[in-house]
N, C-alpha and C positions, 0 to 999 in steps of 0.2 A: 688664179685657179683654185687656191686654197687648197686643202686636202681632206679626205674623209677617213675615220677609224673607226674600226669594230671593236667594241669592249667585250672581251670573254673572260671567263673564270669559272671556277666552282661556285655553286650556290652558296650563298652568305658570306662570300669573302669582301663584300662592300662594293660590288660593281653598282648597283642602283644607288646608293648613297653617293659615291663619286660622280656618277651620272648625273645625280641632283645638283651637287656642287658644283659641277664644272658648267651645265646648261642652266641652272636656275628652272629646270623643267618640270619638278613636282612629281616625278616618278615614283611608283610605289615601291618602299623599301621595308621589309618586315624580316622578323626574325624566324623565317621558317622557308625551307627550300622551295624555288620554283614560284616565287611571288611575281617574277617578270614572266609574262607568258608572250604577249605581243611585244613586238620589238619597240623600243623608245628611240625616238629621233632628236636630236637637238642640234641646232646651229648657233654656233659661239663666235663673236667677233674676236679676232686675234688683236691682243692689246700689244700696242706699239707706240711708247711716248714719243718715236720722231714724227709720228702723223700728227700728232695734236701740235708739236712745235711748228711744223711747216705750215699747219693751219692757222695757226696764230700770226704768222707772217703773211700768208695770202689773203687770209678773211673770206674764205670761199663761202658760198651758199650752201653747199652741203659738205660734209667729212665722212668718207666711206672706207671702213678698214676692210680687210680681206677678212675671210672667215674659215671656222673648221666645223665639219660635220662629224657628231658622234652618234654611233648606233650602239644601243646596249640590248643584249638578247639574252634570252633565259640562260641561266647556269647549266654548264655541262657536267655529267657525271661518268666516273667510268663505266663503259659498255653503253654509252650513249648511241653508240654506231648500231647496237643492237635492239635499241629501243628503250634501255635503262632511262629512268627519269622522265623528262620528256622528249627523249630521242635527240637526234641531231639535225633535225628538219629545219631550226632556225638558222642554222648555219649559210643558208641560202641567202639570207637578209645582209651578210656581210661578205659575200663573193667577191663583190667589185669595190670594197674599199682600198684605199692606199696603203693602209699599216694597220697592225693587229695591236690594241692596248690589252695586255694580258694582267689583271688585276689578280694579285696573289696575296692572299692572307698571311701577313706577320706578326699577329699581335695575339695574345691569350686572353679569352673572357668567358667566365663560366657560362654565362647568360646568353651567349650567343654560340648556336651549336654549330658543329663541323660536321659535314656529310661523311668525314672518315674517321671521326671521332679524335683526332689530334691534328695540332697544327705543325705542318712539315711543308714548307713552302716549295722546296725541290720535287717532293712526291706529287704535289699538286700541279707543278709545271709538267711533269712527265705525263700525268693524266690528261691534262688539255692537250698536250702537244700529240699525244697517242690518238686522241680521238680527232683531233683535225687530219692527222695523217691517214687515218681509217676511212674518213669522208673523203679525202681527195683519192684515196686508193680506189674507191669507188667510181670517181668522177675519170680517172685515168683508163680504168679498166673497160668504159664503156667507149672512152677516145679509142682505146686500141682495137677494139671490136670494129668501130667505125671505121678507121683509118685502114685496117687492113685489107676490108673490103675495097676500097677505094684505090689501095696499093696493086691491086691485081692487075692494073692496067700497066703497071712497069714503071710509071712515072718516078724518076729519080727523085724530085722534090718530095712526093709524098713517102717514098720509102726512106728518106732521110727522116721526116718527121716521125713516122712509125717508129724508127730506131730510138728516136729521141723519148718516145713515150713509153717504150718498153723499158728503157733506162731508169726512167722517171718511176714505173710501176716497181720495178725490181728494187729500187732504192727504199721506196715506200715501203713496200712488205718487208724487208728486211731491216725498217727502223733505221735507215742511216741518214735519213734527211736529203734534202734537196739541195743544199748549198753547193756542192762539188760540181754538181751538174749545172747548176744555173751559171757557173762562172764562164761557161761556154755561150756566147752571145747566140749562136743559133741555136741550141738547146734551149735558151730563154725565150727566144721568139716562137719556138714551136709550140710552148708550154704557156705561153701568156694568155692565148684566147681561153684557156679552162679556167683561170683566176683561183689557181690552187691556193689554199688558205696557208699551208705547210711553206710555201713559196714569200708570204709577204713578209716585210720588215717587221719586227715587234720591239714595242715599248712594253717592258715589265713594271708595273706600278705597285710597289711593296707597300701595301696598307698596314702602316703601325700604330701603336699606341701614341699618345701624345710624349709619354716618357721617353719613347725610344726613337724620335725622330732624329736624333743624330748618331744613335750608337746601337744598333742591333747586329747580332751575330749572324742571325737567318739572312739578313738583307746582305751582308758580305759573302755569304755562300750563293745568292741569288746573282750578285754581281760577277763571282767567277764564272758562272753559268752563261750568264749574259755575254760575257767578252768572248768566251768561245765560238758562239754564233754570231757575232758583230751586232748585238742587240743594244738597246739603251735601257737604263734602270732609272726609275725616278722615285723617289721617297716619299709618299705622303701619309698624313692621317686624314681619312676620309670624314671622320666625324669634325675636326678642327675645319677642314675644307668647306663644309656644311656651315658652320658657324661663318666663316669668312664670307661666303656667299650670302648670307642673311643680314650683316651689318650693312650699315650706311658706308658708301663707296670713299667719304672722306676720312672715315675713320680707321681704313683698312690697313694704310701704312703703319700706324702706330700698333694696332692688334698684330700685324707680323712682327713688326720689331721687338713687341713683349714677349713673343714666342721664339725669338731669335732667328727668325727667317727674314730673307730677303725679297724672297717672290711667293706668290701664292701657286698652290699646287697646278692650277691651271696652266699659268706661265711656264711652270717647267715641264710639263706635258708636252706642250706646244714646242716649245724650245728642243725638247729631245726629238719630237716628230719632224721637225725642220732639220735638224742634224742628220736623223736617221735616213731621210728623203732625199737631203742633198739640196733643199730649198732656200731660197732666198727672197728679200723683198724689195722691190723698185716702186718708186713714188711717180705721179702724176699729180699736177698743182697747178691751179688757174681760178679765176674768178667764179667759175659756175661749181668746181668740185675740188677737193684735195682727196687723192684715193690710194691706197695700198694695193698692190698686185704682188702676187706669188709667182715665180719662175723658179726652174731647177737652176743651181749652180753650173753656170757654163753656157747658160742661155746666151745667145747672140742679141744684138739689139733688133734685128727683123722678128726674131722668135718673141721677144718682149712684146713686141709691137703687135703679134698676132694674139697674146692675150687679151688685148683692147678689142680688137676686131680684126678678121682674117683679110680683110681689105687693107689694113695698115701693112699687114706682112708683104701681101702680094704686090703692092705698090710702094714699098719702101725705098726712100730717097736717101733721107739721113736723120740722125737724130740728135738734137740738142741736149746735153748731157751736163748735169751739175752734180758733185758729189754732193752728199747730205751735209757734212761738216762745212763745206765752203758755202751752202745754201744758208745755213744758218747763221755763219760768221758775218757772211756779207748781208744780211738781211732780206735775203730773197733774190729773186732771178735777176732783177736791174743791178743791184750790187755785186752779184756773183760776175755779170756780164762787164761790169765797168771795172772789175778786178781783173779781167782777164782769166776766169775761172769757169766759164762757160766753154764748152768744148763742142765742134762738130764731129760726130763719130760716123763711121759708114757700117756697110754690112758685115764687116767681119767683126766689130766691136764685140768685147764679151763683158757683159754688166758686171760691175761691183754691187755688193749689198747696199741698201740706201740710195742708190743714185735716183735723183730726179730727172725725168726724163719728158722731152716734148718731141714727139714724131713727125718727120715729115714726109709725107706719100701722094702719090697720084695713081689713081686708076681709071 
């Protein structure tokens, strides 16, 4: 399934620069507000060295990684809900993403203007979160009006839905957020069709200078805020990430080591997204293809099979399963089978990250 991320932030915080670095898409990135008007969309392969190790053992005709989609929209400013800047109409482009990547400026540079006149990550976060909440407030208000009319029939289910919508409206109107309400599974289910932006998981990407990659007081403040709302924080230098994207792939590891980095910003953003959304990877491997698939943690074998094809889930019989470490240690399926490390799992089996699966089904 992969996942989709919408990139938000104030103008000139490095959104489009980061988007270019992550996707190598060549989106326009200039030192003036609102240079991004139409949304930029890029699909990126999720780097996973395990897939390459599997492919070396299987020697398949094709190697297919899972993917992540990034959607970069115009920068928001205070008052966007009332038409300031370019307004908030661009938010419609990210209503259906799985998570929000909120790019926050945490670097000083007199040559790059800041729409508020000063660098203050927490103030910037508050501005964006207010605008997302105001956009959601409009959405919920329309839903309340619509549901109130339907509730005149006295249908108990619709009345409950109306109650949750009114609770959401009150929470948003009083800047309380939706986190408490969303802990109620029934409320969460009632609000899900609205695709509310302030209900989506958030990864804060702190864009810092190269000198501040490992030590930045403003990032520490952002991390404290993120912890309160169970968000993730990734520290990157968008300018450096763009350099990484432009150099030869074979030279990237050395370049990262010179900077004191273990992985690229892309890797860290994807990892944060997987943690935030509770995702994991399983693999299929054979002569035709070696492929990575994404499922939620806690997924059962039939649910994983359904990621490949609905018929696989509907007609699931069993799954031949090999742990990744065993697959590598015993040099593939045959070696794992001979070593007794291939298991037959049924419908109740819950996948582990990295499992190599072969599904048996009948429809």
